[in-house]
N, C-alpha and C positions, 0 to 999 in steps of 0.2 A: 507397485511402482507407479508414480504419478506421471502426468502427461509431460512435464518438463524433462524429467529424467529419461522417459521413453524417447523423446525427441533428440536429446543429446547423444543417447546411445546409438540411435539410428544415423546421426550425423557422423559419428565415429566410424561406424561400419561402412558408410558410404565413402569416407575418406580412404579407408583400407581398400575397398573395391576399386576406387579410382586409381590408387598406386599400382595395384596389381595390373589393371588394364593398361596403364601407361608403360609398365615394364614389359608387358606382352607385345605392345606395338613397337617398342624399341628393339626387342629381340627379333620380331618378325622383319623389321626394316633392315637390321643387320644381316639377316640371313638372305635377304633378296638384294643386298648391296644398294639399298635406296636410302634417301635422306629421312631419318625418323622424324625430323621437324615438320614434315608435311602432315603428320597426324597431330591434332590439337585435342588435349584433355582439359576439361573444364569442371570446376566446382561451381554450382549454381545455387545462390541464396536468394529466395524470393519472398515477397510479401504482396498482399492485395486483398481484394474483396471476394467473398463467397456468397453467391446468390441461389438459394434452393428454389427448385422448380418441381413440377409434378406433385407427387404425393409428399415429398419432402417439404414443400412449401406450406402444406397444411399443418406441419409440425413446427417448422422454424422460420424465422425471418432472416433478413440479410445479416451476414456476419463478416468476419475477417479470416484471413489465412496466412500462414507462413509455411515455407517449405525448403527442403534441401535435396539436391540431386547431383548425381555424377554423370557427366555427359562426355561422349567421345565424338569428335568430328573428323571424318576421314577426308583425305585429299580430294576425293570425288564429290564431296558435299553431303555424304550420308551421315546421319547422326544415330547414336544409340546411347542408352543409359538406363538408369533406374533412380527412383526417388521416393520421397515421403512428404506428404502434405498434412498439416494439422490445422483444423478449422474450429473456430470458436465464435460465439455470438451471444448477445444479451436477450434476444427475443425468442421465447418459447410459447407457441399458440395453444398447445394442448395443456389444460389444466389438470394434470394427472393427480394432483394432490387435493382435488376438490372434495373427496369424501372426508378428508382430515380437517376441513374448515368448519367453523361454527356458523350460526345463523347470519352473522354479520360479515362473513368472509375471512375472518382471522383464524390462525391456528394457534392453539394454546399448547405451550411446551410443557415438559415435565417440571419446570420451575414455577408453573401456573402463571406465567407471564406470556404476552403475545410473542410468538416466535418471529425471528428475523430470518426469513427463508427466501431465497432467490433461485429461480430456475435458469439454467444457461444451456446453450447448444455446445456440443462437442462432436467432432467428426474427424476421421482419418482416412487417408487413401495412400496405400502402398502400391507402387506401380513400376512397370517397365515400359520403355518407349523407344520407338524408331521413327525416323523421319528424314527429311531432305532439306538442306540449307540452299536456297536459291541465291547464292552470294554473287556480288559484283566487286571483285578485287580492284583495289586502287592503291596508290602509293602510300595512303595513310591507314586504310582499313579494309576489312571484309565485311560487307553489310548486305542485308536483304531480307527477304521473307523466309520464314522457317515453317515447314508443315510437318506435323507429327500425328502419329496414331499410337495407341498403346492400351494396356489393360492391367488389371490388378485386383486388389481387394479393397472394398469401401465399407466403412462402418459408421454409424452415428448413434448418439444416445442423449439423454437428458442429464445434466450434471446438477446436483443439489448443493447450494451453498447455504448451510445453516450456521449463521454467525456465532451462536451460543451452544451448538450442539444439543439443543433442547427437544427436538423432534425425534422421539424414540422410534417412530415407525420408519424413519429414514436412516437409521444407524446400521453400520456393518452390512451384512448380507440382506437385511430387510428391504433396503432401498431397490434392490434388484427387481422387485415386483412392481416398481414404479418408473424405472429409468428408460424404458422402451428401447433397450439395446437392440439394434438392428444391423445386419451386415449381409454381404454377399459379393459375388464377382462383379467386375465393372469393366467397362471400356471407355475410351475418351478420344476425342479429336482435338487437335490444337493448331492454331494459326497465329503466327506472331512475327515480330521484326527483331532482328539481332544485329548487333554491331560489335565487331572485334577490331580494336585498334592495334596496329602493328607494334606500337611502342608499349602495348600492355597496360596503359594507363586508363583507357576508357573502353570498358567491356560491359555491355548491358543488353537486356532484351525486355520486350513487352509483349505480352500474349493474352489471348483468350482461349480458354479451354472448356469443352462441354463434356461432362461426365454422365454416362448412363449406367446406373447400378441396379442389378437385379437381385433384390434383397428380400429378406424376411426376418421376422422377429427371432431373436436368439434367447428369448425368455419363454418358459413354458406357460406362464400364467401372469396376467396383470392384476394386481391387487385392487386397483381402483375400479375396474369394471367387473371383477369376479369371473372373468372369462379368459380362456386361452386365446392367443393371437396367432393364427395360422395363415394369414393373408400374404399372398405373394405381392411384392411391391416393385414399382419402377421409380426409383428416386433419381432425379435429375438435378444437376448442379452446374451453374455457370461460374467460372473462375477467371477473374481478371487479375493479372499479376504483373509486376515489374521485377526484374531480376538483376543481381550483380554477378557477373561472370568472372571467376578467378582462374586464370590459366595455370595449369600444373605441368611444369617441366619443359615441354616443348615450345618453341617460338612460334609466333604467328605470322610468319612471312608468306606472301602470296605464292602460289603455285600455278604456273601457266602450262597449257597444253597446245 
């Protein structure tokens, strides 16, 4: 399954989780004879920049990211949810195909022509998150800082784009010896600004997230070095994003205490 299909499947799953959570909040509100509209359920679609740091910066340059998450906002300002982030970029600093190059730096394909081969960054982060919305209700919006912490699973690899499928060493399973697939548990911290309009027309957020991933190679052997890779890694990533927030079901009226 390719990355686009994986992303669409995860978005569908997140929508399902969001609807289940929303139904649970309504049921809980009915049982306690409270107004269920005090709970806000949101679908968050985001786009931004991904900046590798630490050991990850030795492998990749700055790239881009898109993400989707389901988020709940309690009447007391607590947030909870889960999401998926997909990262991609054009800069790969490790020349893992160096052994395949000729004296002049080119790779000859099986058609005896120069191969058109490009290396790209791919990374994924599946996570859960909790936080607090320091909101300031007004007649038009709830707006303020949002603080979040969370954790999940982070992975990254090198993607090979072979325009003419001429490099047999990178076909099917053989490319696994070159792609540097790496993964492991991760934690993150987030600081952002969120705006929720009561008319439902202007809902957005902007945030910075720092991810710390405790990873290791998921391949037993690297073909280009001829050696196994058993190094433990600390991969760091700074994520800058803007998000469109889509309210699901409940209204966004202010609650006062």
